[in-house]
C-alpha positions as semicolon CSV with decimal commas, in nm:
position;residue;x (nm);y (nm);z (nm)
1;X;-4,198;4,605;1,209
2;X;-3,945;4,446;1,445
3;X;-3,822;4,783;1,566
4;X;-4,179;4,901;1,624
5;X;-4,253;4,595;1,838
6;X;-3,924;4,635;2,024
7;X;-3,999;5,001;2,100
8;X;-4,351;4,918;2,221
9;X;-4,235;4,638;2,452
10;X;-3,944;4,847;2,581
11;X;-4,184;5,131;2,661
12;X;-4,427;4,900;2,840
13;X;-4,151;4,754;3,057
14;X;-3,984;5,090;3,115
15;X;-4,300;5,256;3,243
16;X;-4,352;4,970;3,489
17;X;-3,998;5,006;3,622
18;X;-4,006;5,385;3,647
19;X;-4,370;5,437;3,753
20;X;-4,458;5,131;3,966
21;X;-4,767;5,295;4,114
22;X;-4,953;5,338;3,784
23;X;-5,262;5,130;3,725
24;X;-5,160;4,942;3,411
25;X;-5,300;4,633;3,241
26;X;-5,107;4,309;3,290
27;X;-4,790;4,306;3,080
28;X;-4,880;3,981;2,903
29;X;-5,216;4,128;2,798
30;X;-5,053;4,446;2,672
31;X;-4,786;4,258;2,476
32;X;-5,061;4,044;2,325
33;X;-5,223;4,362;2,194
34;X;-4,890;4,480;2,055
35;X;-4,848;4,152;1,868
36;X;-5,200;4,175;1,729
37;X;-5,186;4,540;1,624
38;X;-4,822;4,574;1,516
39;X;-4,738;4,226;1,386
40;X;-5,083;4,089;1,303
41;X;-5,064;3,769;1,508
42;X;-5,278;3,658;1,799
43;X;-5,170;3,464;2,108
44;X;-5,517;3,315;2,145
45;X;-5,701;3,122;1,875
46;X;-5,997;3,307;1,731
């Protein structure tokens, strides 16, 4: 699970560095989705 999260976050950051013109969601929002879907935790209380 840790390697999956690491790969997802690395990819999200890498695409921002290498393709700065792409219309992407905010990084914090995207990482929140990674945590929810890969790890099963939420940054916001439900």
